[in-house]
C-alpha positions as CSV (number, residue, x, y, z in Angstrom):
1,M,-36.6,-4.8,11.7
2,T,-34.0,-7.8,12.4
3,N,-31.9,-5.5,14.3
4,E,-33.8,-4.8,17.6
5,N,-30.6,-3.2,19.5
6,N,-31.0,0.6,18.7
7,D,-27.4,0.9,19.2
8,Q,-26.5,-1.5,16.6
9,Q,-26.0,-0.2,13.0
10,P,-28.1,-1.5,10.3
11,T,-26.9,-4.6,8.4
12,T,-29.3,-5.1,5.7
13,V,-30.5,-3.4,2.8
14,D,-34.1,-3.6,4.3
15,E,-32.9,-2.4,7.6
16,L,-31.1,0.5,5.8
17,N,-34.0,1.3,3.9
18,E,-36.3,1.4,7.1
19,H,-34.0,4.0,8.8
20,N,-34.4,6.3,5.2
21,M,-30.4,5.5,4.5
22,V,-31.0,4.2,1.2
23,V,-30.5,7.1,-1.2
24,P,-30.0,7.3,-5.3
25,M,-26.5,7.4,-5.5
26,D,-26.7,10.8,-7.6
27,E,-28.6,12.3,-4.5
28,D,-26.0,11.0,-1.9
29,P,-23.4,13.8,-0.9
30,N,-20.8,11.4,-0.2
31,F,-21.3,9.4,-3.5
32,I,-17.9,8.9,-4.8
33,A,-18.3,6.8,-8.1
34,S,-20.9,4.0,-9.9
35,I,-19.1,0.9,-10.9
36,G,-19.5,-0.2,-14.4
37,T,-19.3,-3.5,-15.9
38,Y,-16.0,-5.4,-17.0
39,A,-17.1,-4.9,-20.6
40,Q,-17.1,-1.2,-20.2
41,A,-14.3,-1.1,-18.3
42,K,-12.0,-3.2,-21.1
43,E,-13.5,-1.4,-23.8
44,R,-12.6,2.2,-22.4
45,M,-9.1,0.8,-21.6
46,D,-8.6,-0.5,-24.9
47,I,-9.1,3.1,-26.3
48,C,-6.7,4.2,-23.7
49,Q,-4.3,2.0,-24.5
50,A,-4.2,3.1,-28.2
51,C,-4.2,6.7,-27.0
52,P,-0.6,8.7,-27.5
53,K,-1.8,10.6,-24.6
54,L,-1.5,7.5,-22.3
55,K,1.8,7.5,-20.5
56,V,3.6,4.7,-18.7
57,K,0.7,2.5,-19.7
58,T,-1.5,3.6,-16.9
59,I,-1.7,7.5,-16.4
60,C,-3.7,10.0,-18.5
61,S,-1.4,13.2,-19.4
62,I,-4.5,15.0,-19.5
63,C,-6.4,14.1,-16.4
64,K,-3.5,12.7,-14.7
65,C,-5.7,10.1,-13.7
66,F,-4.8,6.2,-13.2
67,M,-6.7,5.0,-16.0
68,P,-7.2,1.4,-14.7
69,A,-9.4,2.7,-12.3
70,K,-11.1,5.3,-13.9
71,T,-12.3,3.2,-16.8
72,W,-14.4,1.4,-14.2
73,M,-16.1,4.4,-12.9
74,A,-19.3,4.3,-14.8
75,N,-19.9,8.2,-14.2
76,E,-16.5,9.2,-15.6
77,S,-15.6,10.0,-19.1
78,C,-12.6,10.8,-21.0
79,P,-10.9,14.1,-21.0
80,D,-10.3,13.9,-24.5
81,G,-13.8,12.6,-25.6
82,K,-13.0,9.4,-26.7
83,W,-15.2,7.8,-24.3
């Protein structure tokens, strides 16, 4: 381990792994979202833009989410089943 001082926080993935601090995202209780790809976000946002339930070009009237952000989240889905 390159971090010799035990008072310092691990700074590399290897150091985190040595301390068992790296866990799969779906097993981490603090996990919020997995970021998808630009292509996936663009495809989803294109679908949203064509949807009559999108209000003010950014807010879904069903889930009330800010869709330019939600479309980037790989683990999210359309509340109307469109993606």
